[in-house]
C-alpha positions in Angstrom: -49.0 84.7 146.9 -46.0 85.6 148.2 -42.6 84.1 147.1 -40.2 82.7 149.4 -37.4 83.4 147.3 -36.6 87.4 146.4 -37.7 88.4 143.3 -34.5 90.8 143.2 -31.4 91.0 144.9 -28.7 93.8 145.0 -25.3 92.4 143.4 -22.0 92.9 145.1 -20.9 96.0 143.6 -24.5 97.8 144.5 -24.4 96.8 148.2 -20.8 97.7 148.1 -21.8 101.3 146.7 -24.4 101.7 149.0 -24.7 104.2 151.5 -26.2 102.1 153.9 -23.3 100.1 153.5 -20.8 103.1 154.0 -22.8 104.0 157.2 -22.3 100.5 158.9 -18.5 101.1 158.2 -18.7 104.4 159.7 -20.2 102.9 163.0 -17.7 99.9 163.1 -14.5 102.5 162.8 -16.5 104.3 165.5 -16.7 101.3 168.1 -19.9 99.5 166.9 -18.4 96.2 165.6 -21.6 94.4 165.8 -23.3 96.3 163.2 -22.3 93.6 160.0 -25.3 93.5 158.5 -28.8 95.3 158.2 -30.4 93.0 160.9 -27.3 93.9 163.3 -28.0 97.7 162.5 -31.4 97.3 162.9 -30.7 95.9 166.4 -28.3 98.2 167.4 -30.3 101.3 166.1 -33.7 100.7 168.4 -31.5 99.1 171.8 -28.6 102.2 171.2 -31.3 105.1 170.1 -29.4 107.8 171.3 -26.3 106.6 169.6 -27.8 105.8 166.5 -29.6 108.8 166.3 -26.8 110.8 166.6 -24.3 108.7 164.0 -27.6 109.7 161.4 -26.7 113.6 162.0 -23.2 113.1 161.4 -23.7 110.8 158.9 -26.3 113.2 156.9 -24.2 116.6 157.8 -27.2 118.6 159.4 -26.5 121.8 159.6 -26.9 123.5 163.0 -25.4 126.9 164.8 -25.3 125.4 167.9 -24.6 121.2 169.0 -26.9 119.5 171.0 -27.0 118.9 174.6 -27.8 115.2 174.8 -29.6 113.4 171.4 -32.4 112.1 173.9 -34.6 113.3 176.6 -37.3 111.7 178.3 -36.7 108.4 176.3 -39.0 106.3 178.6 -42.2 108.6 177.6 -44.5 108.8 174.8 -45.5 111.1 174.2 -42.8 113.3 175.8 -39.5 112.4 174.6 -37.5 115.3 173.3 -35.2 115.3 171.1 -31.1 117.2 170.2 -32.4 120.1 172.9 -30.0 122.7 173.0 -29.7 122.3 169.0 -30.2 125.1 166.9 -30.6 125.2 163.2 -32.5 125.8 160.0 -34.7 123.5 158.0 -34.0 125.8 155.0 -30.3 126.0 155.4 -29.9 122.5 155.1 -32.2 122.1 152.0 -30.4 124.9 150.4 -26.7 124.3 151.1 -25.9 123.5 147.7 -25.2 127.1 145.4 -24.0 126.1 142.3 -25.2 125.7 138.6 -26.8 121.9 139.2 -30.5 122.1 138.3 -32.6 121.5 141.7 -36.2 121.6 140.4 -37.0 120.7 137.2 -40.9 121.7 136.4 -42.6 119.2 133.7 -46.2 119.9 132.9 -49.0 118.1 131.5 -49.4 120.9 129.0 -45.7 120.0 127.6 -44.1 122.9 129.6 -40.8 122.1 131.4 -38.4 124.8 133.4 -35.6 124.1 135.3 -33.9 126.1 138.0 -30.4 125.9 139.6 -29.1 125.8 143.4 -28.2 129.2 143.1 -31.1 130.7 141.6 -33.4 128.7 143.7 -32.1 130.0 146.7 -32.0 133.8 145.0 -35.4 133.4 144.6 -36.1 131.9 147.9 -33.9 135.0 149.8 -36.4 137.8 147.6 -39.7 135.8 149.0 -38.0 135.4 152.2 -37.7 139.2 152.7 -40.7 139.8 151.0 -42.5 137.9 153.8 -40.8 139.9 156.4 -41.3 142.9 155.1 -45.2 141.6 155.2 -44.7 141.2 159.1 -44.0 138.0 158.6 -42.5 135.7 162.0 -41.5 132.9 163.7 -44.6 130.9 164.3 -47.2 132.5 161.5 -48.6 130.2 159.2 -48.1 130.5 155.4 -50.5 128.6 154.0 -50.5 127.5 150.1 -53.3 126.1 147.9 -50.9 125.3 144.7 -50.1 122.7 142.1 -46.7 121.4 142.0 -45.0 124.0 140.7 -41.6 125.1 142.0 -43.0 128.7 143.6 -44.4 126.4 145.8 -41.0 125.0 146.5 -40.3 128.6 146.8 -42.8 129.6 149.3 -41.9 126.6 151.4 -38.0 127.6 152.0 -38.7 131.0 152.7 -41.3 130.6 155.2 -39.5 128.1 156.7 -36.2 130.4 157.0 -37.8 132.8 158.8 -39.4 130.1 161.1 -42.9 130.0 159.9 -45.6 127.1 159.4 -45.9 126.1 156.1 -49.3 124.4 155.0 -50.4 123.1 151.8 -53.4 121.3 149.7 -53.5 120.8 146.3 -56.2 123.2 144.2 -58.7 120.3 143.3 -59.7 120.8 146.9 -63.2 122.3 147.0 -64.0 125.4 148.7 -65.1 123.6 151.9 -62.1 121.4 152.0 -59.4 124.1 151.8 -61.5 125.9 154.4 -61.8 122.9 156.6 -57.7 122.9 156.7 -57.0 126.7 156.3 -59.5 127.7 158.6 -58.7 125.9 161.8 -55.0 127.5 161.5 -55.6 131.3 160.2 -52.8 131.8 157.9 -50.6 135.3 157.7 -50.2 134.9 154.1 -51.8 132.8 151.3 -50.2 131.7 147.9 -52.3 130.8 145.2 -52.1 130.5 141.6 -54.3 131.1 138.6 -55.2 127.2 137.6 -53.9 123.8 136.5 -53.9 121.2 133.8 -55.8 118.1 134.2 -57.0 115.2 131.6 -56.0 118.2 129.1 -58.1 120.5 130.2 -57.5 124.1 132.1 -58.8 124.3 135.1 -58.8 128.1 136.3 -59.3 128.4 140.0 -60.4 132.3 140.6 -64.2 131.5 141.4 -63.1 129.3 144.0 -59.9 131.1 145.8 -62.2 134.5 146.2 -64.7 132.4 147.8 -62.3 130.5 150.4 -60.3 134.2 150.3 -63.5 135.9 151.6 -63.9 133.5 155.1 -60.3 133.5 155.6 -60.5 137.2 157.9 -57.1 137.2 159.3 -54.8 136.9 155.8 -53.0 139.8 155.7 -51.1 139.0 152.0 -52.4 136.9 148.8 -49.4 135.9 146.6 -50.6 134.6 142.9 -48.1 132.5 141.5 -48.9 132.3 137.1 -48.9 128.1 136.6 -46.7 129.0 133.2 -44.1 131.0 135.4 -44.6 134.0 133.3 -48.0 135.4 132.4 -51.2 134.2 134.1 -53.4 131.9 132.2 -56.5 132.7 133.1 -58.1 135.6 134.9 -57.1 135.4 139.3 -56.5 138.8 140.1 -56.6 138.2 144.0 -53.6 139.1 145.5 -50.0 140.3 144.8 -48.0 138.9 141.6 -45.9 136.3 142.4 -43.1 138.6 140.3 -44.1 141.7 142.3 -44.4 140.1 145.4 -40.3 139.0 144.6 -39.0 142.3 143.6 -40.6 143.4 147.3 -37.9 141.5 148.9 -35.1 141.6 146.1 -31.6 142.7 147.8 -32.7 141.4 150.9 -29.7 138.6 151.9 -30.9 135.3 152.3 -30.5 134.5 156.4 -32.0 131.9 158.5 -33.5 132.3 162.0 -31.5 129.3 164.1 -34.1 127.6 166.1 -35.0 124.8 168.1 -34.5 121.1 167.0 -38.8 120.6 167.7 -39.4 124.3 166.2 -42.8 123.4 164.2 -42.1 123.3 160.3 -45.3 121.7 158.5 -48.8 121.3 159.5 -50.2 118.4 157.6 -54.0 117.0 157.6 -55.5 113.4 158.4 -58.0 112.5 155.3 -61.2 114.2 157.2 -63.2 111.3 155.8 -64.8 110.8 159.2 -65.1 114.6 160.3 -63.4 117.8 160.2 -59.7 116.6 159.7 -57.2 116.7 162.3 -54.4 120.0 162.1 -50.9 117.5 162.7 -48.0 119.8 163.5 -43.9 118.6 162.6 -40.9 119.4 163.9 -38.3 120.7 161.6 -35.8 118.5 163.4 -37.6 115.5 163.3 -39.2 116.1 159.7 -35.7 116.6 158.7 -33.2 114.1 159.8 -36.1 110.8 159.5 -36.4 112.1 155.8 -32.6 112.3 155.4 -32.3 109.0 156.9 -34.5 107.5 155.0 -33.9 109.3 151.6 -29.8 108.8 151.8 -30.0 105.1 153.9 -33.1 103.3 152.6 -33.6 105.1 149.3 -29.7 105.3 148.6 -30.1 108.7 147.0 -26.8 110.6 146.6 -25.4 114.0 145.5 -26.4 114.5 141.9 -29.2 112.1 141.5 -32.6 112.8 140.2 -35.5 112.0 142.3 -39.4 112.1 140.8 -42.2 111.2 142.9 -45.6 111.6 141.5 -47.6 113.7 144.1 -49.9 116.5 144.6 -49.2 119.4 147.4 -51.8 118.1 149.3 -50.0 114.4 150.1 -47.1 113.9 152.7 -45.1 112.4 149.8 -44.6 116.7 148.7 -42.9 117.3 151.6 -40.9 114.1 151.6 -39.7 114.7 148.2 -38.9 117.9 148.6 -36.4 117.3 150.9 -34.1 116.1 148.6 -32.9 119.1 148.3 -30.8 118.7 151.2 -29.0 115.7 149.8 -28.4 117.9 146.4 -30.1 115.9 144.1 -32.0 117.2 141.3 -35.8 116.7 142.1 -38.2 116.5 139.5 -41.9 117.9 139.9 -44.8 116.8 137.5 -48.3 118.7 137.5 -51.3 117.3 136.0 -52.6 113.3 135.2 -50.3 110.6 135.1 -52.4 108.7 132.4 -52.4 111.9 130.0 -52.6 112.0 127.0 -51.2 108.5 127.6 -50.5 106.2 130.0 -46.6 106.2 129.4 -46.4 109.7 130.0 -44.6 109.7 133.8 -41.8 106.9 131.8 -41.2 109.7 129.1 -39.8 111.8 132.1 -37.9 108.8 132.9 -36.2 108.5 129.8 -36.3 112.4 129.2 -34.5 113.6 132.5 -32.8 110.9 133.5 -34.2 109.4 136.7 -32.9 107.5 139.3 -35.6 107.2 141.9 -38.9 106.9 140.4 -42.1 106.9 142.9 -45.8 106.5 142.6 -48.9 105.1 143.8 -49.5 101.2 143.3 -52.7 102.4 142.1 -50.6 104.2 139.2 -48.5 100.6 138.7 -51.6 98.5 139.1 -52.9 100.7 136.3 -50.4 100.7 134.1 -50.7 96.9 134.1 -54.1 97.3 133.1 -53.6 99.4 130.1 -50.9 96.8 128.7 -47.7 99.2 129.2 -44.5 97.8 128.5 -42.3 100.7 129.5 -39.3 98.8 129.8 -39.7 98.2 125.6 -40.6 101.5 125.0 -38.7 103.6 126.9 -35.1 103.8 127.8 -35.1 103.2 131.4 -31.0 102.6 132.0 -30.7 105.1 134.4 -33.9 103.8 136.6 -32.7 102.6 139.6 -35.1 102.4 142.1 -38.7 102.2 142.0 -41.0 103.6 145.6 -44.5 102.7 145.8 -46.9 103.7 148.4 -50.4 105.3 148.7 -51.5 101.3 148.9 -50.8 98.1 149.5 -48.5 97.1 146.6 -50.4 94.0 145.4 -47.9 90.9 144.6 -48.9 91.0 140.8 -47.5 94.7 140.8 -44.4 93.1 141.8 -43.8 90.6 138.8 -45.2 93.1 136.3 -42.3 95.7 137.5 -39.8 92.9 137.0 -41.4 91.7 133.7 -42.2 95.1 131.8 -40.3 98.0 133.5 -36.9 96.6 134.2 -35.5 93.2 135.6 -33.0 95.3 137.8 -34.6 97.6 140.2 -35.0 97.8 143.6 -38.8 97.9 143.6 -39.8 99.5 147.3 -43.0 99.4 148.4 -42.9 101.9 151.7 -45.5 102.5 154.4 -46.1 105.6 156.6 -48.4 108.4 156.5 -49.3 112.1 157.1 -49.3 111.0 160.8 -45.4 110.9 160.9 -44.2 112.7 157.7 -42.3 109.7 157.0 -42.2 105.8 157.0 -42.1 102.9 159.2 -41.3 99.8 156.4 -39.8 100.8 153.4 -36.9 99.6 151.3 -33.4 99.0 151.9 -30.7 98.7 148.9 -28.8 96.5 150.9 -31.7 93.5 151.1 -33.5 91.7 148.5 -37.0 92.2 147.6 -39.6 89.3 148.3 -42.9 89.5 146.5 -45.8 90.9 148.0 -43.7 92.7 150.8 -42.0 96.0 152.1 -38.4 95.3 152.2 -38.1 95.8 156.0 -39.0 98.5 159.1 -36.9 101.6 158.9 -33.9 102.0 161.2 -34.7 103.8 163.9 -37.9 102.6 164.1 -39.1 100.0 167.0 -42.1 98.8 164.8 -43.5 95.6 166.1 -47.1 93.5 165.4 -49.7 93.3 168.3 -52.3 90.9 168.4 -55.7 91.4 170.2 -53.6 91.6 173.9 -50.9 93.9 173.1 -48.6 90.8 172.5 -45.4 91.0 170.1 -46.4 88.4 167.3 -44.6 87.4 163.7 -45.9 85.5 161.2 -49.1 86.7 162.3 -51.9 89.6 161.0 -52.1 92.2 164.2 -51.8 96.1 164.5 -48.4 98.1 163.4 -47.3 99.5 166.3 -43.4 101.4 167.2 -43.0 101.1 171.1 -40.0 103.6 171.5 -40.0 107.1 170.3 -38.6 108.4 167.0 -37.8 111.9 166.0 -40.6 112.6 163.3 -43.4 112.1 166.0 -46.1 114.5 165.7 -45.2 117.9 167.6 -48.9 117.5 168.6 -52.8 118.8 166.9 -53.3 122.8 166.4 -56.2 123.9 168.6 -55.2 121.0 171.2 -53.2 122.5 174.2 -53.5 120.1 176.7 -52.8 117.1 174.2 -55.7 115.2 174.4 -56.8 114.1 170.9 -53.6 113.8 169.9 -53.2 111.1 172.8 -56.3 109.5 172.0 -55.6 109.4 168.3 -52.4 107.5 169.1 -51.9 106.0 172.5 -55.2 105.1 173.9 -55.7 101.7 172.6 -51.9 100.9 174.2 -50.7 103.5 176.7 -47.3 104.4 175.9 -47.4 102.7 172.4 -47.9 104.5 169.0 -51.0 102.4 167.1 -50.6 103.5 163.5 -54.2 101.9 162.4 -52.7 99.9 160.1 -53.4 95.9 159.9 -50.0 94.3 159.0 -47.7 91.4 159.3 -43.9 90.9 160.0 -42.3 88.2 157.9 -39.7 85.3 159.2 -36.8 87.2 157.1 -37.9 90.8 158.9 -40.2 92.4 155.9 -43.3 93.7 156.4 -46.7 93.3 154.7 -50.1 95.6 155.0 -53.1 94.7 155.0 -54.9 97.7 154.8 -56.0 100.2 157.6 -57.3 98.3 160.8 -60.3 100.6 161.2 -61.5 98.8 157.9 -60.6 95.6 159.1 -63.4 93.1 158.0 -64.7 90.5 160.8 -67.3 88.1 159.5 -67.8 85.7 162.3 -65.5 87.2 164.6 -62.0 86.3 162.2 -60.1 89.5 161.0 -59.5 90.0 157.6 -57.3 93.0 156.2 -59.0 94.5 152.9 -55.5 94.1 151.2 -55.7 90.5 151.1 -58.9 90.7 148.7 -57.8 93.8 146.6 -54.9 91.4 145.6 -56.7 88.5 144.3 -59.5 90.6 142.4 -57.5 92.6 140.9 -55.7 89.9 139.3 -58.6 89.1 137.0 -58.2 91.4 134.0 -61.9 92.3 134.0 -61.2 93.9 136.8 -60.0 97.8 137.2 -60.6 98.1 141.1 -62.0 96.8 143.9 -63.4 98.1 147.1 -64.1 95.8 150.0 -66.3 96.4 153.5 -68.5 94.6 156.3 -72.1 95.3 156.3 -73.9 94.4 159.8 -76.4 91.2 158.9 -78.2 88.9 161.3 -76.1 90.1 164.1 -73.1 89.1 162.7 -71.2 90.8 159.4 -70.8 89.5 156.0 -68.2 90.8 153.3 -69.2 92.7 150.5 -67.1 93.4 147.4 -67.8 96.2 144.8 -65.8 96.1 141.5 -65.2 98.9 138.5 -64.7 97.0 135.6 -63.4 97.7 132.4 -65.9 98.9 130.2 -65.9 95.9 127.7 -67.3 94.0 130.7 -69.9 93.3 132.6 -71.0 91.3 135.6 -72.3 88.0 135.4 -72.7 85.3 137.3 -69.8 83.5 135.5 -67.5 86.3 136.2 -69.0 86.2 139.9 -67.8 82.6 140.5 -64.3 83.6 138.8 -63.8 86.3 141.6 -65.3 83.8 144.6 -63.2 81.0 143.5 -60.1 83.3 143.0 -60.5 84.5 146.3 -61.2 81.0 148.1 -58.0 79.4 146.5 -55.4 81.9 147.1 -56.5 83.3 150.7 -59.3 81.1 152.2 -63.0 80.4 152.1 -63.6 83.1 155.2 -62.5 85.8 152.9 -65.3 85.0 150.2 -67.8 87.9 149.9 -71.8 87.4 150.4 -72.2 89.6 147.6 -70.3 91.0 144.8 -72.0 93.7 143.1 -70.5 95.9 139.8 -70.2 99.7 140.7 -69.2 102.8 137.8 -67.0 104.7 140.5 -65.2 104.1 143.5 -64.8 107.0 145.9 -61.2 108.2 146.7 -59.9 111.1 149.1 -57.8 113.7 147.7 -54.3 111.7 148.2 -56.2 108.7 146.0 -56.5 106.4 148.9 -60.2 104.5 148.6 -62.4 105.9 151.2 -63.8 102.2 152.4 -65.2 104.4 155.8 -67.4 106.6 154.1 -68.7 103.8 152.2 -69.4 101.9 155.0 -71.5 104.9 156.2 -73.6 105.5 153.6 -74.0 101.3 153.0 -75.7 101.5 156.9 -77.3 104.8 156.5 -75.5 107.2 158.3 -74.0 110.7 157.0 -70.7 110.9 155.9 -69.5 113.6 158.0 -66.9 115.3 155.6 -67.7 114.8 151.7 -65.3 117.3 150.8 -62.5 115.5 152.2 -63.2 113.3 149.0 -62.1 113.7 145.6 -65.4 112.4 143.9 -67.8 112.5 146.4 -70.5 111.9 143.8 -69.4 108.3 143.7 -70.7 107.7 147.1 -74.5 108.2 145.9 -75.1 104.8 143.7 -73.8 102.9 146.9 -77.5 104.1 148.5 -80.0 101.7 149.0 -79.0 99.0 146.2 -81.2 96.1 146.0 -78.4 93.9 147.0 -78.0 95.4 150.1 -81.5 94.1 151.5 -81.3 90.2 150.6 -79.2 87.5 151.8 
């Protein structure tokens, strides 16, 4: 259950030292005396949008060669608004503004390897890679694709591409052949960056055969660059392209320069999960991405120059793009590649201790997994430096808040954050000057006019509904690739409520301004016409020690729907009537009788997307005998098979 009282509140000293507080004082000094607290700042930011985003540009010290004419044109159009017209700048130049011996990147591999690259050395490598790309004929608007592990060479490639105005797109090497081709085949890259393999769960996984098949079907690729995982010699045979070191030599001696481009020049192509069809290619602009990330990193995460930040992510998840933007703050970015649970569940907290991490990010699933494994990092590791813990990927259960404050660190800002690939950023997230309430995201992001709509499109509070954004924001996509008239883009986000961004989350605003995410709205259960968010059920079921994970869907039944709950149990348990009764009782007593599933079914594994999210819609298709249109978007498509023809699905 939620708590009426905060589980953490910032000290007076922390509030005084926070970037958010400094920002409010700056605004007051420049004529906005009404921003005495965050609630007032939020109101001002959504009513005076132009003044707010102009102030963020100044406060975060964005570098540009030409100023903007105005902050926002066509403010009444969504889509159609235009941000900072007239400004000329370069994304990579802002991320490489620091040029000293401070560590920019620290790489830690599952195999125990460690590499550090200073800001000055990073700029040198980017300059050489950029020069080699120019020599290969790469220019503004060309696509550079990477199927890479989370290693420094991936960051170098991205920065080099953006220095030239090329468009970067990446996925992780655990994608299958079709999964890679479904993405890169749509954008037709000119250069592809690959590795020789990666480590996961103690195994070296070579990718040569897979990448050979992928490249044979990307006919327009002019150059392939191969970066060995270890940064030196290749771990395994791959020999499919120009060695990374050789490619750098081709560009050495070239002076690092940055093409000055418009604020809305395309920077990234990211991809929807693709579980119900080919993934959508979402194009994000350089300026909107940068200013939104800096707002979130500097103001909401309270990241400062010299801090060390870590997020467990792959290069196929938008959190990688978000994390790398920390370079613009002058922080040290810790990259990790491998399993977060190998060789032991607390391996990531060894990074906290050894690298002095200030801001630590992972998925809600990871934190729940630590609790189930009995890990107590606060007792076993030095977490003195740890100031903020971030969580995303799925709603963070109230029990996970208890776990963090009891067994990780009592004085830490625990920020559950929510947004997505669609906006390459967040709608709701943390705040260093606000308290943390159990089960809630701390606040709506400043500058984001976020509401919760009921079925009739009316804003509601303390009631579940559709999470929407009713005014333009800088990190809205430029559009979808190969969607020249914008029809698919408008259909995806603006069809239900014209002129309003509908995000697809089922959410609730609390009385004090916090946000609870109840799951994806397209996966909402609707038995008897009552809308139920899946996360409400997960939060209760996964408090039981026997249950590792769960997945719930609605089955069409008797001219209505009934709730099915699939549970993955710990190895030492089996699903008997006593456990089923306890599961149902827990849901009934802590949520409502309407949430109680008609069936509780044991399952060996749960299917997930490549980003680790439950594939609820795919399971729903399977149990209804419909085809799953894009199985290659799943990390473990074989997990779908046990859901077919279950006898429990045919009985009352």
